[in-house]
C-alpha positions in Angstrom: 13.7 -20.8 -15.4 16.1 -21.7 -12.5 15.0 -24.7 -10.2 16.3 -26.7 -7.4 16.5 -30.3 -6.7 14.5 -31.6 -4.0 15.3 -34.8 -1.3 13.2 -36.8 -3.7 15.7 -36.2 -7.1 13.0 -33.9 -8.5 13.2 -30.3 -10.1 11.5 -27.7 -7.9 11.2 -24.1 -8.4 14.0 -22.0 -6.3 13.7 -21.3 -2.7 12.9 -17.9 -1.5 14.0 -17.8 2.1 14.5 -14.1 2.3 11.6 -13.0 0.3 8.3 -11.8 2.1 4.6 -10.6 0.6 4.5 -6.8 -0.3 1.6 -4.8 1.0 -1.3 -3.8 -1.6 -0.7 -0.9 -3.0 -2.7 2.2 -1.0 -3.5 5.6 -1.5 -0.2 7.3 -2.2 0.1 10.0 -4.7 3.2 8.8 -7.3 4.3 11.6 -8.7 6.8 12.4 -11.9 7.9 15.2 -13.8 4.9 15.3 -16.7 2.1 14.1 -14.2 0.8 12.9 -11.2 -1.2 10.0 -10.4 -3.6 10.4 -7.4 -5.8 7.7 -5.7 -9.3 8.4 -7.8 -12.0 10.5 -6.3 -15.3 10.8 -8.3 -15.8 14.1 -6.3 -12.8 15.6 -7.5 -11.7 13.9 -11.2 -14.8 13.2 -12.4 -15.4 16.3 -14.1 -12.3 16.6 -16.0 -12.1 12.8 -16.4 -15.6 14.0 -18.5 -14.6 17.0 -20.4 -11.0 14.9 -21.1 -12.9 11.7 -22.6 -15.2 13.9 -24.7 -12.0 16.0 -26.6 -12.1 13.9 -29.7 -9.0 12.3 -31.2 -7.0 13.9 -33.6 -8.5 11.5 -36.2 -12.2 11.2 -34.7 -14.4 14.1 -35.2 -17.8 12.8 -33.5 -18.9 11.0 -30.9 -19.9 8.2 -32.1 -16.6 7.3 -32.9 -14.9 8.7 -30.1 -16.7 5.8 -28.2 -14.3 3.2 -30.3 -11.5 4.3 -27.6 -13.6 2.4 -25.5 -14.2 -0.9 -27.5 -11.3 -3.4 -26.2 -12.8 -2.3 -22.7 -16.2 -3.6 -23.3 -17.6 -0.5 -24.5 -18.1 2.9 -22.8 -20.0 2.5 -19.7 -21.5 5.5 -19.0 -23.1 8.3 -21.9 -23.4 11.8 -19.6 -21.7 13.2 -17.5 -23.4 11.9 -14.2 -23.1 8.3 -15.5 -19.4 8.8 -16.0 -19.5 10.5 -12.2 -21.2 7.1 -10.9 -19.1 5.0 -12.7 -16.0 6.3 -11.2 -17.8 6.2 -7.9 -17.9 2.3 -8.5 -14.1 2.1 -9.7 -12.5 4.0 -6.8 -14.9 1.9 -4.2 -14.1 -1.6 -6.2 -12.3 -3.5 -3.3 -10.1 -5.6 -5.4 -8.6 -3.0 -7.3 -6.7 0.4 -6.9 -7.8 3.3 -9.6 -5.7 6.4 -10.4 -6.5 9.7 -12.0 -3.9 10.9 -14.2 -2.7 14.0 -13.6 -1.2 16.6 -15.9 1.3 18.4 -14.0 1.2 21.3 -16.1 -2.6 21.7 -15.9 -3.6 20.4 -12.6 -6.1 18.3 -14.6 -7.3 14.3 -14.7 -6.9 13.3 -18.1 -6.8 9.8 -17.8 -7.0 6.8 -15.2 -5.4 3.5 -14.7 -5.6 0.9 -12.1 -4.2 -2.1 -10.4 -5.5 -5.1 -10.2 -5.5 -8.8 -9.8 -3.2 -7.9 -6.7 -1.8 -11.2 -5.1 0.7 -9.9 -2.1 0.9 -13.4 -1.5 2.6 -14.8 -5.2 4.0 -10.8 -5.2 2.1 -10.7 -8.3 0.2 -7.5 -9.5 -1.5 -6.5 -13.0 -1.5 -2.6 -14.4 -4.9 -2.5 -16.4 -8.2 -0.5 -16.6 -6.4 2.1 -19.1 -8.6 4.9 -20.2 -6.6 7.0 -21.7 -7.5 10.3 -23.2 -6.6 12.4 -26.5 -5.4 14.9 -24.0 -2.6 12.4 -23.3 -1.5 12.4 -27.0 2.0 13.0 -28.3 2.7 14.3 -25.0 5.2 12.2 -22.3 1.8 11.7 -19.6 0.7 8.2 -20.8 4.4 7.0 -20.9 5.4 8.4 -17.5 2.0 7.3 -15.9 2.5 3.7 -16.5 6.4 4.0 -15.9 5.4 5.4 -12.2 2.9 2.9 -11.4 5.8 -0.4 -12.5 8.2 1.6 -10.7 5.8 1.7 -7.2 5.0 -2.5 -7.7 8.6 -2.7 -7.6 9.6 -0.7 -5.2 7.0 -2.3 -2.8 8.5 -5.6 -3.4 6.2 -7.2 -5.7 7.8 -9.8 -8.0 5.7 -10.3 -11.3 3.7 -7.4 -13.0 1.3 -8.1 -15.8 0.1 -7.0 -18.5 -3.3 -8.3 -20.0 -5.4 -7.2 -23.0 -7.5 -8.0 -26.2 -4.9 -10.3 -28.5 -6.8 -8.0 -31.2 -5.9 -4.7 -29.7 -2.6 -4.1 -31.4 -1.9 -0.4 -29.6 -1.8 -2.2 -26.5 0.4 -5.0 -27.4 2.8 -2.7 -28.9 2.6 -0.4 -25.5 3.5 -3.3 -23.3 6.4 -4.3 -25.2 7.4 -0.7 -25.7 7.5 -0.6 -21.7 9.5 -3.5 -22.0 7.4 -6.1 -20.8 7.5 -10.0 -22.5 5.0 -11.5 -24.5 4.1 -14.9 -22.9 1.4 -16.1 -25.0 -2.9 -16.3 -25.7 -5.4 -17.3 -23.8 -7.7 -18.6 -26.5 -11.3 -18.0 -25.5 -10.3 -16.4 -22.4 -13.3 -14.2 -21.6 -16.7 -12.8 -23.1 -17.1 -9.3 -23.1 -19.8 -7.6 -24.7 -21.3 -10.6 -26.3 -17.8 -11.2 -28.3 -15.0 -13.8 -27.9 -12.1 -12.4 -26.5 -8.2 -14.0 -26.8 -6.3 -12.4 -24.1 -2.5 -11.8 -24.6 -0.3 -11.8 -21.6 3.2 -9.8 -20.6 4.9 -9.8 -17.7 8.0 -8.1 -16.4 9.8 -9.9 -13.2 11.7 -8.1 -10.7 14.8 -9.6 -11.8 14.1 -7.9 -15.3 13.5 -4.5 -13.6 16.7 -2.7 -13.0 17.6 -2.9 -16.6 14.1 -1.6 -17.6 14.2 0.9 -15.1 17.5 2.5 -16.3 15.7 2.4 -19.9 13.1 4.5 -18.7 15.5 6.7 -17.0 17.3 7.6 -19.9 14.0 8.1 -21.6 12.5 10.5 -19.4 15.8 12.4 -18.9 15.5 16.5 -20.0 18.1 15.5 -22.2 16.3 13.4 -24.0 14.0 15.8 -25.2 14.3 19.3 -27.5 12.8 22.8 -27.1 9.6 21.3 -28.5 9.3 18.2 -26.3 10.3 15.8 -29.2 12.4 13.1 -28.1 15.6 12.6 -29.8 15.6 8.8 -29.1 12.7 6.4 -28.8 11.6 4.1 -25.5 10.8 1.4 -28.2 14.3 1.8 -29.7 15.9 1.2 -25.8 13.9 -1.5 -24.8 13.9 -3.2 -28.0 17.9 -3.4 -27.9 17.6 -5.2 -24.2 15.1 -7.9 -25.1 17.5 -8.7 -27.9 20.7 -8.3 -25.5 18.7 -10.9 -22.9 17.0 -13.4 -25.9 18.6 -17.0 -25.7 21.5 -17.3 -28.3 
């Protein structure tokens, strides 16, 4: 951590004379090769998302167990298609976040949802969260590319710090954060009460100075030559970002 010494001989944070607060995420569409992110619109996306969320995952064969996918979001907040549409309408209207529908570029249908939240332009800080990915995204590059698009958009806008937070017991989310290049910062103990249960929260971050190297990992992983004719990757993103973390670790 770099610092300076002020006129009183005290260490203080480095000055940022040329930095300007970024704008908040707008209503633009973020387009990639496998998917695009469209600003969430319940009228346009609710039916497709309801259907996608109803598809059983390969290891799940009934609706009761399918609800387990929502455990770490506090439980599924709707029970039917109408409830799903109403919930999506509330989420899209929330003033403190920007929600997106993840649309499969091939099928043209919404298959998941993600959001920016804790948006603080004055500090240059923003978080990616509220990830609700359907089984239709499983074993495809869509989920990875969707998050990569959001990461790139945040730093392109000028944010200095991108955050990822999840239940400390949510091992898949923690693995996903590190796979994408986020760095683990620690556990906030007894951070929240979710659905009547204690939640310790794992915090991850990525800084603007770290982003260029991570962006290059993303570019190489997404490159057509990294996939065979069946869509199987030749080199995993985990291996790329793990090698980078090793190179940047203190001796």
